[in-house]
N, C-alpha and C positions, 0 to 999 in steps of 0.2 A: 825505109822512109815512111813517116806518118802522113796519111792522107788528110786533106782538110776536113774538119768536122762539119763543114757546111755543105759538103757534097752528099746529098741523100743517097743512101744505098738502096738497091731495089728492095721492095717489100719481101718480108720473109715468108709470107703466106701467099695463097693463090688469089687473095682479094685484089680487085682492081682499084688502085689508088692513083688519082691523077697526079702527075709529077709537078713539082713546084720549082721554078727557077729561083735559086737563092742567091743572095748577095754575100759573097765571101768577105769577111771582115778581118782576115789575116790572123787567125788564132795562133798559128805557129809563131808569128811575130810577137804576139802577146805572151805566149808561153815561154819563149826563149829570149825575150828582150834583154834580160839582165843575166850576167853570169856571176861567178864567185861563190865561194863556199861559205857556209854559216857554221857556227859552233854546234848547232843542232840541225841535222839534215832535214830541210823542209819536206822532202819526199817521204821521209819516215813519219814526220810530225803530223801530216795531214790525213794519213790513213787511220780511220776510226778516231780522228781527232775530236776534241770537245772544245767548246768555247773557252772554258777555264784553262785548259792545258795550252791552247794556242795564245791566249792573252797573257798567261804567265811567261811563256817563252818570249813574247814581244817585250814585256816589261823587263825581263832579264837581258834584253838586247842580244839574245842568242839567235834571233831570226828577225827579219823585217816583214812588214805587211806586204811589200812588193814580192818578196820571196814566197810568202804564203799563197798569194793570188797566182803567182807564176806556177807554183807546184800543182795547184788544183787545175789550172788551165792546161798544163802539160798532161795531166792524167786524162782530161777530156780528149785532147788531141791524139793521144797514143792508144786510148782504150775504148772510147765510146763506139766508134764505128768498127774498129778491128774485131771487137768482141761480139758484134751483132746486137749490142744493147740498144743503141739509137735512142738515148734518153734526152739528149741535148739538141735544141733547135737552133739557138744562136748564142754566141758568147758576146758579152758586153765589151766592146772595144775601149770604153772609157774606164773599165775596172782598174787597169794598171795606174792610170792617172789618179784615181780615187785612192788607191793604195799609197801612192807617193805622198799625197796630201796628208794622209793619216800618219805616215812615218815622220813627216815634218812636224805634225802636231805633237807626236810623242817626243821628238827631240827637243822641242821648245817647252815641254812640260805643261802644255795646255790641257784643259779638262777634257777627258775622254768620255764618249758615250757608252752606254751599257753594252752595246754590241760592237765595240771597237774592233775593226778588222775581222768581221764575220762574213765570209764570202757565201752568198745565198744563191740557191737555185729557185726560180720563180715560175710557176705554172703559166702556160701560154694564154690563159684568159685573164691574167692580172696585168694591168697596164704598168709598164716601165717606160718612162719618157725616152723616145728615140729608138726603142727596140720594137720588133714586131709584136703585135697582139693579134693572132689569127684565130684564137679559140678552136684550133684544130681544123679550120676551114680554109680550103684553097681560095675561097671567095675573098678572104681578107689577107691574102698573101703579101700585099703591099701596104697594109695598114700599120702605121707607126705613130701611135699617139704621142702628142707633144708633152703631155702632162702625165705624171705617174699617179697611180691609185693612191688613195688616202693612206692605206697601210704601208705601201712602199715608201711614201714620204716620211712616215713615222720611223720606219726602219733606217732609212738613210740619215735622218736627223739623229739617230742613236749611233751613227758611225758604222753601220753595216754597209756592205758592198754587194750590189746585185752583180753576180758573176755571169749568170747565164739564164736563159729561158729554157723551159722543159716541155717536151711533147705531152699531148693530152688526147683523150678521146674526143672525136669531132663534136663540137658544141656541148661537150660534157654529157652526151646522150647515154653512154654505155658504162655501167658499173663493172662489166665483165672484162674489158680489154682497153688498151690504149692504142688506138689506131686513128690517125688523122689523115685528111686528104691533103694537108699542107706539108707533113713531114714523115708520114709512113708509120711503121709498126715499132713499138717499143716492147722489148722482151724483159723477162724476169732475170735479175742478176744471178740468182741462185741456180737457174737452169734456163738457158736462153731458148729452149724449145717450149717454155711455158709462159703464161700470161702474168703480168704484174697486177692484174685487175685494172679498173678504170674509175674515174677518168684521169686521176692524177698520177698515172703510172710513170710518167717521165720524171717527176720529182722523186717518187719512191725509188725507182731504179738508180737515179743519179746520186741520191744521198746514200743509199746502202752501198754503192760502189765507191764512195768517197770522192765524188766529183765536186762536192761543195760541203761546207761545214754544216749547213742547215737549209731547210727549204720550206716553201709554201705550196699548199694545194687548196682546192676548194671542195666543199662537201655539200651536195644537194640531198643525197640519200646514203652514200657510201664512200664518196670519192677521196676523202682523206684517210679514213680508217681502213677501208678495204685494201687499197694498195699498200698502206703501212703494214698491215698484218701479213701480206704476202711478201714483204721485204724485211721482216724482222726489225721494224721501226716502231717508234712511238708516234702516234698520230692523234691529235686532239681536235674533235669537233666541239667548239665552244658553244655556250648558251646562245641561242639565236637572238641577236641584238647586241652581243658583247663586242663584236668586231664589224667594222664598216665594210660595206660592199661597193662603195663609190669607186668607180674606175675598174670594175670587174665585170666581164661579160657574163650575164646571168643565164641560168636555165629556168629555174622557178624562184623568183625573189622571196616568196613566202617560205622557202626552205633553204636557200643558199647561204652559206657562210664560208669564209676562208678559215684555214687553220694551219698550225705549224706541223711539220713532219721532220723528225730528227732521229738520231741514233740513241739519244739518252733522254730520260725524263727531265733532267735539269735543264738541258738545252731547250727542250720544248717549252718549259715554264718560262725561261728567259725570253723567248720570242713572243709568247702570248702577253707577257707583261708589257711589251712595247707596242704591239699592234692593237691591243684592246683599248676601248674607250669611245666616248661619244663623238659623232661626226655630224655637223649641222646639215650636211647634204644627204644623210641617211637617217630618216626619221626613226627607224626602228632602234637605233642605238641610243636614243634618249634614256632608255632604261639602264644603260651601262654607267650612267653618271654616279660616281661614288661607289661603284662596285668593283673597280679594278684594283688588284693587289700586286705587290711584288711576289709573284707566285714562287719564284725560286727561293725566297726567304722563308717560305712555309714548309719546305721539304723536311721530312723527318724519317730517319731510318726505323724508328720505333712506332710509326703511325698505325701499323696493323695490330698492335697489341690492344686487345679489347674492341677493335673495330667490328661492327656488325655488318656482314655482307649477305645480301639476298641472292641466292643461287637460283637462276631461272632454268630449271631442268627442261622446260618446254622448248628451249632453244638449243638443247643438246640431246635430243631423243636418240636412243641407240638405233632405232630403225632407220633414221634418216641421216645420221652422222657417220662419217668415215671412222671406222674403229681406231685408226691411228690418231685422228684428231681427238676422239673421245678419250683415249688413253692419256694424251697430253693434258686435256682439260681436267681430267680426274686427278692427274699428278699436280696440276696447278692448285686444285682445291686442297690437296694434302700440304702443299708448300705454304699456302695462305694460312691454313690452320696451324702449322708448325711455327709460323711467324707470329701467332697470337690472335689471329682473327677468329671471330665467332661466325660460323656459317649456318645460314638458315634457309632451308628449302622454301621457296616462295611460290605457292601455286598461282599460276597466271591464267587459269581457265576463264576467270571472270573478265580478264583483259584481252584474251585472245581475239575476240571479235574486233577490237580496235586495230590491231596490226593487220588482221586479215582485210579489214575495210580499207585501211591506208589513208583515206581522206585526201586523195590527190586532186588537185585542180591544175589543169595544164595551162600555164600562163606563158609558155615559151615565146609565142609570137609577140605578145604585148611587151614582155620584159626585154627580150632581145632587141626589138625595134626601138625601144626607149634608149637603150645603150647606143645603138647606131645613130640615133638622132642627136645625141649629145656629145659624142666623141669628137675630138679635134686632133688633126684635121679629119674631115669627113672620110669615111670608108668608101670604097667603090660601090657598095650596095647600101641602100637605106631600108631594106625590108627583107627579112629572111624568106619570105614567100617568093621574092624575085630570085634569090639565090637558088632555091629549089627549082624554079622554072628554068633557070640557066644551066641546070645540071652540074652546078659547082659543088659537088659533094662526093664522098667515097661511095661507090656504087652499092657496097654491102649495107650502107646506112639508109638506102632509099625507103624501105618500108617504115623504119623507125621515124625518119624525117617526115614522111607523109603522114604518119599517125599523129605526130605532135602538131603538124599544121592543121589537120582536120579537127583535132580536139581543142585547139587554142581559139580563144575569142579575141577580137580586136580590143575589147574592154572586158576583163574578167568579171567586173562588178555587174555587168549587164548580160552575162552569159546565162544559158539555160541548159542544165540547172545552174543555180547561182554558184559562184566561186569565191566565197568569202576569204579575206586575207588572214592567214595565221590563226590567232586565237579568236577572231570573229567567227571562225568556223566552229559551230557547236560541237561537232564530233571531235575535232582536235583539242578544243578546250576541255572537254570531258575526259579525253584520253590522258591529257597532262594531269588533271586533277586526280584521276584514279591512280596513276602511277605514284604521284606524291603521297596520296593517302595510303597506298599499300606500303610505302617506305615508312611513313609515319607510324602506322599501326604496329610495325615490328621494330621501330626505332633503328632503322637501317642507315648506314653511312653511304652505301652504294649498292647497286645491282651488278651482278657479274654473269658473263656468258661467253662462249667462244665467238670471236669476230666472224669466222667462217666455220662451217661444219664440214668443209671439204678442203683438200689440198689444191694448190694452184693448178688448173687444168692446162693441157697442152694448147698451144695457140690455135691449132686447127679445130679444137673441140670446145672453144669457149662458149659458143651458143648452146650446143646440145648438152654440155655438162654444167651449165649455170644453175646453181642451187646453193642453199645454205648461207646466203648473204644476210647474216643477222643484223648488220649495221643499218639496214633499211627499215627495221621493224618498229623501233621505239623512238629513238632520238629525233629523226627528221620531223615526224608529225607533231611531236610534243615540244620540240625546240630545246630539249634538255641536253646538257653537256655529256659527252662520252669520250673516253680515251681508250685506245688499243695499245698494247705493249707486248713484246715478245714473251711467249710462254714456253717455247721449245721448238723442236724440229721433228719431222718424220720424213724418211727418205731424202734427207738433206734439204727439205723445203720448210719454210717458216710457218708457225702456227701462232695466232694471236689470241690474247685474253682481253676482253673488253669490260670496262667499268663505266657505269652510268650513274649520274648523280642528280641532285636537285638543281633548280635554276640558280645560276651564278655561283655554284659551289665548286668551281674549278680548283680552288686551293685545296679542298679536301681530296678531290680526285688525284691531284698531283702528289699529295703526301702519301696516299695509299699506293699509288703506282710506283713511286720512288722507293718505298719500303719493300715492295715486292721485287722490283728490279735489283736493288742492292743485295737482297737476300738470295737471289737466284742466279743473276748474271747470265741470263739466257742468250743475250745478244751475241752473235758471232758474225764476222764478215763473210761475204760470198767468196767462193774460190775463184781465182783468176784475176782478182783485183787487189793484189798485194802492192806494197810499196814499189815504185819504179826503180829499176837499176839505173845507174848513171849512163848517159849517152842517149843517142837518138833511138 
C-alpha cells in the first residue's frame, strides 16, 4: 500500500529539523479517481515525456488530460516517499478539476493555450493560490496565499496545470543542499545518498524522476542551474528583468529570478516564452518589453555550425576540477567542435577580480519583509527577525540565518557601506560591461564552462565538500542569461555544461543548447523511476 505523500518521512541526515504538521489532501484519491484504459498507456507516456509528445497524444485522443494528471500523481504517491526522494511538498487537489476542464475544452474544439495540459512542479517560494508557500520555513507552515504569482497566472492562462509544490532549501539560503524546516531533506534521484544541490532541489529531483512534465525554480546565485546540473536537466537563468518576481518569496531581489527546469531544451524554451514579459508590479521587468520571443520557434539543430564559443578555462582548472568532470567537459568541447562550433580559449585573468569580489549586498531582511507585508492573507510572522528569535528554523541553518540578519539593513539604500541596486552598483555594472566587451572583441556567441567542477557530494558532506559552483560567478552579478544542460555522466552522476550569453539573448542560447542536445542526447533518466506497473 502506498503511504500518503503528505506524511513527512524522518530526515535522512543527522540534522535536526522541526516537524511540520501537514494537511493531507488525499493524493491517493487524486491519483486513482478515474479508471479505464487508454489507447496509449499514460504510465508509459509520462516517463521522460515532453510537451509535444503529450499534446500530440491528447490531440489524437489516445489519452486524456485527466489520465495524464492521474499518471503523474500516482508516480508521486508511489515513488516520492518510498524512494527517499522527498521532492514533493503538497499536491494540488484542484489539478484534476483543471484537467477535466481542459478535456472539455478539447472536446468542444475551443482554442488551446501553448501549455495545454502541462502538469507543473512549482518551487515552494512561488505563490500558487490556495497552496502553501513556506519558502522552506516552518514559520510559514500555514501560509496559503490567496493569489498566485504573476508567472503562475501566465502559465495557467496558457492552460498549464500546477500539479504540486516542491521542497526547497530554507529561505533559499543554501546552494549546496535542499533541506527545509517545513518538509525535510530532498535527495538526488540518481543516488539518494547524495545532494541535488540547492535551493531548487525539489523541482530538480521531481522533474528528473518524472513527477511532472516541467517545473519552476528560482535562482539567486545557483539555484536553478546548480540543481539542474546535478539532475541531468536543462535549467535556464534568464536575463535579470525578463521574468517577474511578483508573488515570489525573495532572497536578494537585486539577483533573484525565476527560471524553467525541464528535461529538454525545447520544453524549457516553451515555458520561458510564457512566463517572460513585463509586469507593472515588478519595475525591473520594464526592460523586457518588446524583448520576449517564441523561443521554441528559434531552435535550430544546425545552430552550432560556425558558432563562436568562448571557453573559460579558468573555471575548469585541472588542479581544482574533479578529473572525471574535466574529462566530460573536454569531451563536450570535442562534441561542440564536431558539431561545427569554433572554440576560442578566452583568458579571464582581467575579469577574475570581478567574480572574486562578487559584489554582494545582503538585502534579505528588507526584501523578505516586504513580501511578508504584502502577501494575502497575512502570514503568522511579519518580520524574519521575529522568526529567528522564535527559533522557527532548521537548527543547522542558525549560523547562516544569523549572518544574513546581521548583514542586512532595514533599508539597503541607507546601509553602510552603501548597497546600490543591481546596475546602480558600479562594480556590477563594470563586470557586465567587461564580460560583454570580452565577447564582442572575439565576436563570441556564448561563453562555456562546467556548471560544477565536482560531482554531487554525499548528503552528510555537503558543507565540507562544497566547491566548484561556477553558476555563482558570472551570471548573478552581471544579470546575464545562462543555461545548463546535460553533458554526460561519471559514476552514474550527472555533469552539466553551462552557456552564458548577452543580455536578452536567450533565443541564441536556446538554439546553441538545442543543437548540442540533439547531437549528443546525453540526458538519461535516473534508475528506479521507470514507468509504473499496473496495480497498487
